[in-house]
C-alpha positions in Angstrom: -11.9 -20.0 -11.2 -12.1 -16.6 -9.6 -15.5 -14.9 -10.1 -15.2 -11.1 -10.2 -17.9 -8.4 -10.1 -16.5 -5.2 -11.7 -18.3 -2.0 -10.8 -17.4 0.9 -13.1 -18.6 4.5 -13.5 -18.1 4.5 -17.3 -18.8 1.3 -19.1 -17.7 2.7 -22.5 -14.3 3.8 -21.2 -11.6 1.8 -23.1 -9.7 1.4 -19.8 -12.7 -0.6 -18.5 -12.5 -3.0 -21.4 -8.7 -3.3 -20.9 -9.1 -4.3 -17.2 -11.8 -6.8 -18.1 -9.5 -8.3 -20.7 -6.7 -8.5 -18.2 -8.8 -10.3 -15.7 -10.2 -12.7 -18.3 -6.8 -13.5 -19.7 -5.6 -14.1 -16.1 -8.3 -16.8 -15.7 -11.1 -14.9 -14.0 -14.8 -14.8 -15.0 -16.3 -11.3 -14.9 -19.7 -9.7 -14.5 -19.8 -5.9 -15.0 -22.2 -3.4 -13.6 -22.1 0.4 -14.0 -23.1 3.5 -15.8 -22.6 4.6 -19.4 -21.7 8.1 -20.4 -24.3 10.0 -22.5 -23.5 9.9 -26.2 -21.4 6.7 -26.1 -22.3 3.5 -27.8 -23.1 0.3 -25.8 -19.6 -1.3 -25.4 -18.8 -4.9 -26.5 -17.3 -6.4 -23.4 -16.3 -10.0 -23.0 -18.3 -10.6 -19.7 -20.8 -13.0 -18.3 -23.4 -10.5 -17.2 -23.5 -6.9 -18.4 -25.8 -4.6 -16.4 -26.2 -0.9 -17.2 -27.7 1.0 -14.3 -28.2 4.5 -15.7 -26.8 7.2 -18.1 -24.4 9.8 -16.7 -22.6 12.9 -18.0 -19.1 14.1 -18.2 -18.1 16.9 -15.8 -21.3 16.6 -13.8 -20.2 15.0 -10.6 -23.4 15.8 -8.7 -25.5 14.1 -11.4 -23.2 11.0 -11.3 -23.5 11.0 -7.5 -27.3 11.2 -7.7 -27.4 8.3 -10.1 -25.2 6.2 -7.8 -27.5 7.0 -4.8 -30.5 6.0 -6.9 -28.9 2.8 -8.0 -28.0 2.0 -4.4 -31.5 2.6 -3.3 -32.9 0.3 -6.0 -30.3 -2.4 -5.4 -32.8 -5.2 -4.5 -34.4 -4.7 -8.0 -31.3 -5.4 -10.0 -29.0 -7.5 -7.8 -31.1 -10.6 -8.5 -29.5 -10.6 -12.0 -26.1 -11.3 -10.5 -24.5 -14.4 -9.0 -22.6 -13.9 -5.8 -19.0 -13.2 -6.7 -15.7 -14.1 -5.0 -14.4 -10.6 -5.3 -15.8 -7.1 -6.0 -13.6 -4.5 -7.8 -14.9 -1.0 -7.4 -13.5 1.5 -9.8 -13.6 5.1 -8.3 -15.2 6.4 -5.2 -18.9 6.3 -6.2 -18.5 2.6 -7.1 -16.8 1.9 -3.8 -19.9 3.2 -2.0 -22.1 0.9 -4.1 -19.7 -2.0 -3.5 -20.1 -1.6 0.2 -23.9 -2.2 -0.1 -23.3 -5.2 -2.3 -20.7 -6.7 0.0 -23.3 -6.6 2.9 -26.0 -8.0 0.7 -24.4 -11.4 0.1 -23.9 -13.9 2.9 -20.4 -14.8 1.8 -19.4 -11.1 2.0 -17.0 -11.1 -1.0 -13.6 -9.6 -0.8 -13.4 -5.9 -2.0 -10.8 -4.1 -4.0 -10.8 -0.3 -4.5 -9.4 0.7 -7.9 -8.5 4.4 -8.1 -6.6 5.5 -11.1 -7.1 9.3 -10.7 -7.4 11.6 -7.8 -10.4 13.9 -8.4 -9.9 17.5 -7.6 -12.8 17.4 -5.1 -10.7 15.0 -3.0 -8.0 17.6 -2.7 -10.0 20.6 -1.7 -9.0 22.0 1.7 -12.5 22.9 2.8 -15.5 21.2 4.2 -16.3 19.5 0.8 -12.8 18.0 0.5 -12.8 16.9 4.2 -16.2 15.2 3.7 -15.1 13.5 0.5 -11.9 12.1 2.1 -13.8 11.0 5.2 -16.3 9.1 3.0 -13.5 7.5 1.0 -11.7 6.4 4.2 -15.0 5.0 5.6 -15.8 2.9 2.6 -12.2 1.8 1.9 -11.9 0.3 5.4 -13.8 -2.7 4.0 -11.4 -3.1 1.1 -8.6 -5.6 1.2 -6.5 -3.9 -1.5 -6.1 -0.6 -3.3 -5.1 -0.7 -7.0 -3.7 2.5 -8.4 -1.7 3.3 -11.5 1.1 5.6 -10.4 3.4 5.6 -7.4 2.9 9.4 -7.2 -0.7 8.8 -6.2 0.6 6.9 -3.2 3.2 9.4 -2.2 1.1 12.5 -2.6 -2.3 11.3 -1.5 -3.0 7.8 -0.2 0.1 7.6 2.1 -1.0 10.9 3.6 -4.8 10.3 3.9 -4.9 6.6 4.5 -5.7 3.6 2.3 -5.8 -0.2 2.3 -2.6 -2.1 1.3 -1.8 -0.8 -2.2 -0.5 -2.2 -5.4 0.5 -0.2 -8.5 -0.8 -1.6 -11.7 0.3 0.7 -14.5 -1.9 1.6 -17.5 0.1 -0.6 -19.8 -1.2 -1.7 -23.2 -2.5 -5.3 -23.2 -0.2 -7.1 -25.7 -0.8 -10.3 -27.5 2.6 -10.6 -29.1 1.7 -8.8 -32.3 4.1 -6.4 -34.1 4.8 -3.0 -32.6 4.4 0.2 -34.6 7.5 1.9 -36.0 8.3 5.6 -35.8 8.2 7.4 -39.2 11.7 8.7 -38.5 13.0 5.2 -39.1 11.4 4.9 -42.5 13.6 5.3 -45.6 11.4 8.2 -46.8 11.7 10.1 -43.6 14.0 12.9 -44.9 12.2 16.1 -45.7 8.8 15.2 -44.2 7.3 17.5 -41.6 7.5 16.7 -37.9 4.2 15.1 -36.8 3.0 15.5 -33.2 0.1 13.3 -32.0 -2.1 14.2 -29.1 -4.4 11.2 -28.5 -6.9 10.1 -25.9 -8.9 12.3 -23.5 -8.4 15.8 -24.9 -9.1 18.1 -22.0 -6.3 20.6 -21.7 -6.9 24.0 -23.3 -3.4 25.1 -22.7 -2.0 22.2 -24.7 -4.3 22.9 -27.6 -3.3 26.5 -27.7 0.4 25.6 -27.4 0.3 23.0 -30.2 -1.7 25.3 -32.4 0.7 28.1 -31.9 3.7 25.8 -32.7 2.1 24.5 -35.9 1.2 28.0 -37.0 4.7 29.4 -36.3 6.5 26.6 -38.1 4.6 27.1 -41.3 4.3 23.5 -42.4 7.4 22.1 -40.8 5.3 20.8 -37.9 1.9 19.1 -38.2 -0.3 18.3 -35.2 -2.8 15.5 -35.2 -5.5 15.3 -32.5 -7.6 12.1 -32.0 -9.9 11.0 -29.3 -12.9 12.5 -27.4 -12.5 16.2 -26.5 -14.0 17.3 -23.1 -15.9 20.1 -24.7 -16.6 21.8 -21.3 -12.9 22.4 -20.9 -12.6 24.5 -24.1 -14.2 27.8 -25.0 -15.1 26.5 -28.4 -13.3 23.3 -29.4 -14.8 23.0 -33.0 -13.8 26.6 -33.8 -10.3 26.1 -32.3 -9.5 23.2 -34.7 -11.5 24.3 -37.8 -9.6 25.6 -40.8 -6.1 25.1 -39.3 -3.8 24.1 -42.2 -1.3 22.3 -39.9 -3.5 21.1 -37.0 -6.0 18.3 -37.7 -8.7 16.8 -35.4 -9.4 13.4 -36.8 -12.1 12.3 -34.3 -12.3 9.2 -32.1 -10.4 5.9 -32.7 -10.8 2.3 -31.7 -8.8 1.3 -28.7 -6.8 -1.0 -28.9 -7.4 -1.8 -32.6 -6.2 1.5 -34.0 -3.2 2.1 -31.7 -0.4 0.8 -33.9 -1.7 2.8 -36.9 -2.2 6.1 -35.2 0.9 6.2 -33.1 3.2 5.0 -35.9 1.9 7.8 -38.0 3.4 10.5 -35.7 7.0 11.2 -34.5 6.1 12.6 -31.1 3.3 11.7 -28.6 2.2 14.7 -26.6 1.9 13.6 -22.9 1.5 17.0 -21.2 -1.8 17.9 -19.4 -2.6 21.0 -17.3 -6.2 19.8 -16.7 -5.4 19.5 -12.9 -2.0 21.1 -12.8 0.0 20.5 -9.7 -2.3 17.7 -8.6 -3.6 14.8 -10.7 -2.0 15.9 -13.9 1.4 16.0 -12.2 1.1 12.6 -10.5 -0.5 10.4 -13.2 1.1 8.0 -15.7 -1.2 8.4 -18.6 -2.3 5.7 -21.1 -0.7 7.6 -24.0 2.9 7.1 -22.8 2.5 3.4 -22.8 0.5 3.3 -26.0 2.9 5.7 -27.8 6.1 4.0 -26.7 4.7 0.6 -27.5 4.2 1.8 -31.1 7.2 3.9 -31.7 6.1 7.4 -30.8 8.6 9.5 -28.8 6.9 10.8 -25.7 7.0 14.5 -24.8 6.6 15.3 -21.1 6.8 18.3 -18.7 9.6 18.5 -16.2 8.6 17.8 -12.6 5.8 15.4 -13.5 5.6 11.7 -12.8 5.4 11.2 -16.6 8.8 13.0 -17.0 10.3 10.8 -14.3 9.0 7.7 -16.1 10.6 8.6 -19.4 13.9 9.8 -17.8 14.1 6.5 -15.9 13.9 4.6 -19.2 16.3 6.9 -20.9 13.9 7.9 -23.7 11.7 10.9 -24.9 11.9 14.6 -24.5 11.3 16.6 -21.3 10.3 20.2 -21.7 10.9 22.8 -18.9 7.7 24.6 -20.0 5.5 25.0 -23.1 6.3 28.6 -23.9 6.3 29.3 -27.7 10.0 29.8 -27.8 10.7 26.6 -25.9 8.5 24.5 -28.3 10.1 26.1 -31.3 13.6 25.4 -30.0 13.2 21.9 -28.5 10.6 20.5 -30.9 10.6 22.6 -34.0 14.4 22.3 -34.1 14.6 18.5 -34.1 16.6 17.1 -37.0 15.8 13.8 -38.8 19.0 12.4 -37.3 18.0 13.3 -33.7 14.4 12.0 -34.3 15.9 8.7 -35.5 18.2 8.4 -32.5 15.2 9.0 -30.1 13.1 6.5 -32.0 15.7 3.8 -31.9 16.1 4.2 -28.1 12.4 3.4 -27.7 12.4 0.5 -30.2 15.4 -1.0 -28.4 13.5 -1.4 -25.1 11.6 -4.6 -24.3 7.9 -4.3 -24.9 7.2 -5.4 -21.3 8.2 -1.8 -20.2 5.0 -0.6 -21.9 2.7 -3.6 -22.2 1.1 -6.3 -20.0 1.5 -9.9 -21.1 -0.7 -12.9 -20.4 1.7 -13.9 -17.6 1.2 -10.5 -16.0 -2.6 -11.0 -16.1 -2.3 -14.4 -14.5 -0.1 -13.0 -11.7 -2.7 -10.2 -11.1 -5.6 -12.7 -10.9 -3.6 -15.0 -8.6 -3.0 -12.1 -6.2 -6.7 -11.2 -6.3 -7.6 -14.8 -5.6 -5.4 -14.8 -2.5 -7.6 -12.0 -1.1 -10.6 -14.3 -1.4 -8.8 -17.0 0.5 -7.7 -14.6 3.2 -11.2 -13.2 3.6 -12.7 -16.7 3.9 -10.2 -17.6 6.6 -11.1 -14.5 8.6 -14.8 -15.2 8.2 -14.4 -18.8 9.4 -12.2 -17.7 12.3 -14.9 -15.2 13.4 
């Protein structure tokens, strides 16, 4: 059985729990080490050893880097709580640096996988800071046997240019146990006459999206309702509470449990907003966000921006709505003008697709773990040959 040590920058991130569940369902045992974001609860993770190194803060990269340096300096104090793994998976750059120290600590020198699911804007700067960040990434990733990323656009636009280990795309699919999928409200018998409901769920970090959705809901005077759920990145908004307070057709309903609440929240809306200008032209253009898989799995029609990898994804599957821009007149025409018949047609197109387009099965998990186990075997062979 493959023994994995998973190093993560945010232990409370639902994506961390999803990856752990994938590895566990694939047949691996997992220990997890990392940091927890301030203000988040201690997560319930199905792991052997759970080791929390420190508390970190959103949008404070220097603080997170300092915490990583401190953890690395104190490695000999906490590493005794861990058994030597077969494989280390390091999620994000700061964890890759820590993984390098750990790899050298153990005599067996475990195989190393670099997991990078976003390209931070610091990595793309064309100044001394960006150059230094990329140099550090290339230095530490030389010890990695594999890069795991979540979108082919990250390879085309970044890793193929700046260099990386052999890569594998593992999309941010929902982990599926065969349970029932959610159903779009447009397919319900009572759909006629109800307002169009747009859901924006997950990491809420785009002020332009909030303004556009609020403007559309206000202009449509009750014909469009917008529902926001998740954790807003408050530093990205001038005043998020004020922006959502007292809006008759825009509702912020707070955080939700992932994956438990996904069928309920996505099947309660017609459209899933999958547009993000947080890092426009860079990460936001290249990523394939969780919400397109979650939404499509449970019936919500995805809405994407032309020219993004998200738009390419839904066009490739023949589903969803691609907007040329989010100007008020565009939103009123292309979203506010949707008829019940058109919504039902769009919803049926998603429902007709096999769930494997949007979800990872137990077989997928076993395949992933088998591939990771082969890295262990290959590294042992190299070590013995040396």
